[in-house]
C-alpha positions as CSV (number, residue, x, y, z in Angstrom):
1,Y,-134.5,-71.4,53.7
2,A,-137.5,-69.3,53.7
3,H,-139.0,-69.0,57.2
4,T,-141.2,-66.2,58.8
5,S,-141.4,-66.0,62.5
6,A,-145.0,-66.0,64.0
7,Q,-144.0,-62.9,65.8
8,T,-144.3,-59.7,63.8
9,P,-142.2,-56.6,64.5
10,N,-143.5,-54.6,67.5
11,A,-145.8,-57.3,68.4
12,T,-144.5,-57.4,71.9
13,A,-145.1,-53.7,72.5
14,T,-147.3,-53.0,75.5
15,N,-150.7,-51.6,74.5
16,T,-151.6,-49.0,77.1
17,T,-154.7,-47.7,75.4
18,S,-158.1,-49.0,76.0
19,T,-159.0,-52.5,75.1
20,D,-162.1,-51.4,73.3
21,P,-161.3,-51.7,69.6
22,S,-163.6,-48.8,68.8
23,T,-161.6,-46.4,70.9
24,S,-157.9,-47.9,70.5
25,T,-155.4,-45.6,68.9
26,T,-152.6,-48.1,68.5
27,S,-151.7,-48.8,64.8
28,P,-151.1,-52.2,63.8
29,P,-147.5,-53.2,63.5
30,T,-145.9,-52.8,60.1
31,P,-144.2,-55.9,58.7
32,T,-140.7,-55.6,57.6
33,P,-140.4,-56.2,53.6
34,I,-138.5,-59.2,52.6
35,D,-135.8,-59.0,50.2
36,T,-136.9,-61.7,47.7
37,S,-133.5,-61.5,45.6
38,N,-131.8,-63.4,48.4
39,L,-134.6,-65.8,49.3
40,K,-133.9,-69.4,48.9
41,I,-136.9,-71.7,48.9
42,L,-136.9,-75.4,49.2
43,I,-139.9,-77.1,47.4
44,L,-140.8,-80.7,48.2
45,G,-142.1,-82.6,45.2
46,A,-141.7,-82.1,41.6
47,G,-145.3,-82.9,40.6
48,A,-147.7,-80.5,39.1
49,T,-148.0,-78.6,42.5
50,G,-144.5,-78.3,43.3
51,L,-143.6,-77.1,39.7
52,S,-146.6,-74.6,39.7
53,A,-145.3,-73.4,43.0
54,A,-141.9,-72.7,41.3
55,H,-143.5,-71.0,38.5
56,Q,-145.5,-68.7,40.6
57,L,-142.6,-67.9,43.0
58,S,-140.7,-66.9,39.9
59,T,-143.3,-64.5,38.6
60,L,-143.3,-62.9,42.1
61,G,-139.7,-62.0,41.6
62,I,-137.8,-64.7,43.3
63,P,-135.0,-65.8,41.0
64,A,-135.4,-69.3,39.7
65,S,-131.8,-70.2,40.5
66,N,-132.8,-69.6,44.2
67,L,-135.5,-72.4,44.0
68,R,-134.6,-76.1,44.9
69,I,-137.0,-78.9,44.0
70,L,-136.5,-82.3,45.7
71,E,-138.3,-85.2,43.9
72,A,-138.2,-88.7,45.5
73,S,-138.8,-90.6,42.1
74,N,-136.5,-90.5,39.1
75,V,-138.7,-88.3,37.1
76,I,-140.8,-85.2,37.4
77,G,-144.5,-85.1,36.9
78,G,-145.8,-86.9,40.1
79,R,-149.3,-88.2,39.3
80,M,-149.0,-86.9,35.9
81,K,-146.0,-88.6,34.7
82,N,-146.1,-91.2,32.0
83,Q,-146.6,-94.8,32.6
84,Q,-145.1,-97.7,30.5
85,V,-148.0,-100.0,29.4
86,F,-146.6,-102.9,27.3
87,D,-144.8,-101.0,24.4
88,K,-146.5,-97.6,24.9
89,N,-145.7,-94.7,26.9
90,I,-149.1,-93.5,28.3
91,P,-150.0,-90.2,30.2
92,A,-151.0,-91.5,33.8
93,V,-153.6,-88.6,33.7
94,S,-155.4,-88.7,30.4
95,W,-157.9,-85.6,30.4
96,V,-158.2,-82.1,30.6
97,S,-161.5,-81.2,32.5
98,G,-163.1,-78.1,31.1
99,K,-162.3,-76.2,28.0
100,G,-163.9,-72.9,28.8
101,T,-167.4,-73.8,27.6
102,G,-169.2,-73.2,30.9
103,R,-170.8,-70.1,32.4
104,N,-167.5,-68.5,32.9
105,T,-166.0,-66.9,29.7
106,I,-162.5,-67.2,31.2
107,K,-160.8,-70.3,29.9
108,P,-159.0,-72.7,32.5
109,Y,-155.4,-71.6,33.0
110,F,-154.1,-75.2,32.6
111,W,-156.1,-75.5,29.2
112,E,-154.3,-72.4,28.2
113,L,-150.9,-74.1,29.1
114,V,-151.7,-77.5,27.1
115,Q,-152.8,-75.1,24.1
116,A,-149.6,-73.2,24.3
117,A,-147.4,-76.3,24.7
118,G,-149.0,-78.0,21.5
119,V,-150.0,-81.2,23.6
120,E,-151.7,-83.5,21.1
121,G,-155.3,-84.8,21.8
122,T,-158.8,-85.0,20.9
123,V,-162.1,-83.8,22.4
124,S,-164.0,-86.7,24.2
125,D,-167.6,-87.0,23.2
126,F,-169.0,-88.9,26.2
127,E,-172.6,-88.3,25.3
128,N,-172.2,-90.3,21.9
129,Q,-169.5,-92.7,22.5
130,W,-170.3,-96.5,22.4
131,M,-168.3,-99.6,23.4
132,P,-166.3,-101.1,20.5
133,Y,-165.9,-104.4,22.2
134,I,-168.5,-106.6,23.6
135,W,-168.4,-110.1,24.9
136,N,-171.5,-112.0,23.4
137,D,-173.2,-115.0,25.2
138,T,-170.8,-117.5,23.7
139,D,-167.8,-115.6,25.1
140,L,-166.5,-114.6,21.6
141,L,-164.8,-111.1,21.4
142,L,-166.5,-109.2,18.7
143,D,-164.7,-106.3,17.1
144,E,-166.4,-105.4,13.8
145,L,-169.4,-103.4,13.1
146,E,-170.1,-104.9,9.5
147,G,-171.9,-107.9,10.9
148,E,-168.9,-110.0,10.8
149,A,-167.4,-111.8,14.1
150,V,-164.1,-113.1,15.1
151,E,-165.7,-116.7,15.0
152,G,-169.3,-117.5,14.4
153,G,-172.2,-117.6,11.8
154,E,-171.9,-115.6,8.5
155,G,-173.4,-112.3,8.5
156,D,-174.3,-112.2,12.2
157,A,-172.7,-111.3,15.6
158,G,-171.5,-114.9,16.2
159,D,-174.2,-116.5,18.0
160,G,-176.5,-117.6,15.1
161,D,-179.4,-115.6,16.0
162,G,-179.2,-113.1,13.0
163,R,-178.3,-110.0,15.0
164,T,-175.4,-108.0,13.9
165,L,-172.9,-106.4,16.4
166,A,-174.4,-103.0,15.6
167,D,-177.6,-104.4,17.0
168,K,-176.1,-105.8,20.0
169,I,-174.4,-102.5,20.8
170,E,-177.5,-100.7,20.4
171,E,-179.3,-103.0,22.7
172,Y,-176.3,-102.7,25.0
173,L,-176.6,-98.8,25.3
174,M,-180.3,-99.2,25.7
175,G,-179.9,-101.3,28.7
176,D,-181.2,-104.6,27.4
177,Y,-178.1,-106.5,26.9
178,N,-175.4,-107.6,29.5
179,V,-176.5,-104.8,32.0
180,T,-177.9,-106.1,35.4
181,I,-181.0,-104.7,36.9
182,E,-179.3,-104.4,40.1
183,V,-176.4,-102.0,38.7
184,N,-179.1,-99.9,37.0
185,E,-181.1,-99.6,40.3
186,A,-177.7,-98.7,42.1
187,W,-177.0,-96.1,39.7
188,T,-180.6,-94.4,40.0
189,A,-180.1,-94.5,43.7
190,M,-176.7,-92.9,43.5
191,E,-178.2,-90.2,41.1
192,K,-180.9,-89.5,43.7
193,N,-178.1,-89.3,46.5
194,F,-176.4,-86.7,44.2
195,L,-179.4,-84.2,44.5
196,C,-179.0,-84.6,48.3
197,L,-175.3,-84.0,48.1
198,E,-175.9,-81.0,46.0
199,A,-178.4,-79.5,48.4
200,L,-176.1,-80.2,51.4
201,S,-173.1,-78.6,49.6
202,A,-175.2,-75.4,49.0
203,T,-176.0,-75.3,52.5
204,L,-172.5,-75.6,53.7
205,W,-171.5,-72.7,51.5
206,A,-174.5,-70.5,52.1
207,E,-174.1,-70.8,55.9
208,G,-170.4,-70.7,56.1
209,L,-170.1,-74.2,57.6
210,P,-167.0,-76.3,57.8
211,D,-166.4,-78.7,54.9
212,V,-167.1,-82.5,55.2
213,S,-166.1,-85.4,53.2
214,I,-168.2,-86.9,50.5
215,R,-168.4,-90.1,52.6
216,Q,-169.8,-88.0,55.6
217,A,-172.1,-86.3,53.4
218,Q,-173.2,-89.6,51.7
219,N,-174.1,-90.8,55.1
220,M,-176.1,-87.7,56.0
221,C,-178.1,-88.3,52.8
222,G,-178.7,-92.1,53.6
223,W,-176.2,-93.7,51.3
224,N,-174.4,-96.7,52.6
225,P,-172.5,-98.8,50.0
226,L,-170.7,-101.1,52.4
227,N,-173.1,-103.9,52.4
228,N,-174.3,-103.7,48.8
229,P,-171.6,-104.6,46.1
230,F,-173.5,-102.8,43.4
231,Y,-173.7,-99.6,45.3
232,E,-169.9,-100.1,45.9
233,F,-169.3,-100.6,42.1
234,V,-171.3,-97.5,40.8
235,E,-169.6,-95.4,43.6
236,W,-166.2,-96.6,42.6
237,Y,-166.7,-95.8,39.1
238,Y,-167.9,-92.3,39.8
239,F,-165.6,-91.3,42.6
240,D,-162.5,-93.4,42.7
241,Y,-162.2,-93.7,38.9
242,E,-163.3,-90.2,38.1
243,F,-161.4,-88.3,40.7
244,G,-158.6,-90.6,41.5
245,E,-159.7,-90.7,45.2
246,A,-162.1,-92.5,47.5
247,P,-165.1,-90.6,48.9
248,V,-163.6,-90.4,52.3
249,G,-160.8,-88.1,50.9
250,L,-162.9,-85.8,48.8
251,S,-164.6,-82.4,49.6
252,A,-168.4,-82.3,49.8
253,K,-168.1,-78.4,49.2
254,N,-165.9,-78.8,46.0
255,T,-166.9,-82.0,44.5
256,N,-170.6,-82.0,44.0
257,P,-171.3,-80.0,42.1
258,L,-167.8,-79.9,40.6
259,E,-166.7,-76.3,40.3
260,V,-164.5,-76.9,37.3
261,W,-167.5,-78.3,35.3
262,E,-169.8,-75.4,36.7
263,L,-167.2,-72.7,35.6
264,Y,-165.7,-74.2,32.5
265,G,-168.1,-76.8,31.2
266,T,-167.9,-80.4,30.8
267,K,-165.7,-80.7,27.7
268,Y,-162.9,-83.0,28.1
269,Y,-159.6,-83.1,26.1
270,H,-158.1,-86.5,25.8
271,V,-154.1,-86.3,25.6
272,T,-152.8,-88.6,23.2
273,D,-149.4,-87.1,23.0
274,A,-146.7,-89.5,23.5
275,R,-144.6,-86.9,25.5
276,G,-147.5,-86.8,27.9
277,W,-147.5,-83.8,30.0
278,M,-143.9,-83.1,29.9
279,P,-144.4,-80.1,27.3
280,V,-146.6,-78.5,30.0
281,L,-144.7,-79.3,33.2
282,E,-141.1,-78.8,32.2
283,P,-141.3,-75.1,31.5
284,L,-143.0,-74.6,34.9
285,G,-139.7,-75.5,36.8
286,A,-137.4,-73.9,34.2
287,G,-134.3,-72.5,35.7
288,A,-134.9,-74.1,39.2
289,T,-132.7,-76.9,40.6
290,V,-134.5,-80.2,40.6
291,E,-132.9,-83.0,42.4
292,L,-134.4,-86.4,41.6
293,N,-134.1,-89.6,43.7
294,T,-134.1,-87.3,46.8
295,R,-136.2,-88.7,49.5
296,V,-137.4,-86.5,52.4
297,T,-137.2,-88.5,55.7
298,N,-137.8,-85.5,58.3
299,I,-138.9,-82.1,58.6
300,A,-138.1,-80.1,61.8
301,Y,-139.4,-76.5,62.7
302,G,-137.4,-74.3,65.0
303,E,-136.8,-70.6,65.8
304,E,-134.1,-70.5,63.3
305,G,-136.0,-71.9,60.4
306,V,-136.9,-75.3,58.8
307,Q,-134.5,-78.0,58.5
308,V,-135.2,-80.9,56.0
309,T,-133.3,-84.2,56.3
310,V,-133.0,-86.2,53.0
311,V,-131.6,-89.4,51.7
312,N,-129.7,-88.5,48.4
313,A,-129.5,-90.5,45.1
314,D,-126.2,-91.9,46.3
315,N,-127.8,-93.0,49.6
316,T,-126.0,-90.4,51.7
317,T,-128.0,-88.5,54.3
318,S,-127.9,-84.6,54.5
319,T,-129.8,-81.9,56.3
320,L,-130.9,-78.8,54.5
321,G,-131.8,-75.5,56.0
């Protein structure tokens, strides 16, 4: 399988000229061209990254038949595969972030793939959405806006005080109903911390400094949620829920501000298609050999190349390379 030696042709030739780069007359070694028509490549994982790699390699001239993709689960898609929730088949990843409405006039490549595949969905309006369900103070679940309740007094929201559900929703959104002061204060503190994170991120980029995690950057900016459950809650909502990753695993340079929002805007497309992302993912790996239920147990690097040990679907073990 594809393996490039760290030693380029002629790299061992003795340079008898001056060591001063400005006076050296030795030309850099010319790498030997690779015949991609016979190049065989093993791709580990049939998630979005693996399938995209197969697609990009195909566009570079490597025959799709020379691409072999190993996937440990029984379906392609990785984190983007569908999940069974009761009797519904739900996409595990629900939104496309950015629809080409930011400062960059070029639309996101993935959004173009979604459009080309005809994936069904709707634009999410987070600025104007409201919670359709609210528990009132007598623990009755309300689900109507017409002033009627599942149980309770006629014409009100179920607690006999004359307020309709619409009134309660408005109060909820205004912060006067069922929202604790502590959470509001924690959110305000986190927003202030964001300003520090953005300034720190700008400094890292401007001065060419190494990246740090969001957690390290938060600590530099004085944010410590470990002893405050309200801080933990708002942090989880913003990072773990939004990005699917804890702050310790997120990049300070690339998360805040989020580049995709800066470039493509904050319009979200919520996927409602029962097929999920398959119309987008399947064409990316078209022509490649995809082996499901194949688990990688070891990867060994040597002078002759790379060897990958796998457990196959039938529980036999084999070495590829």
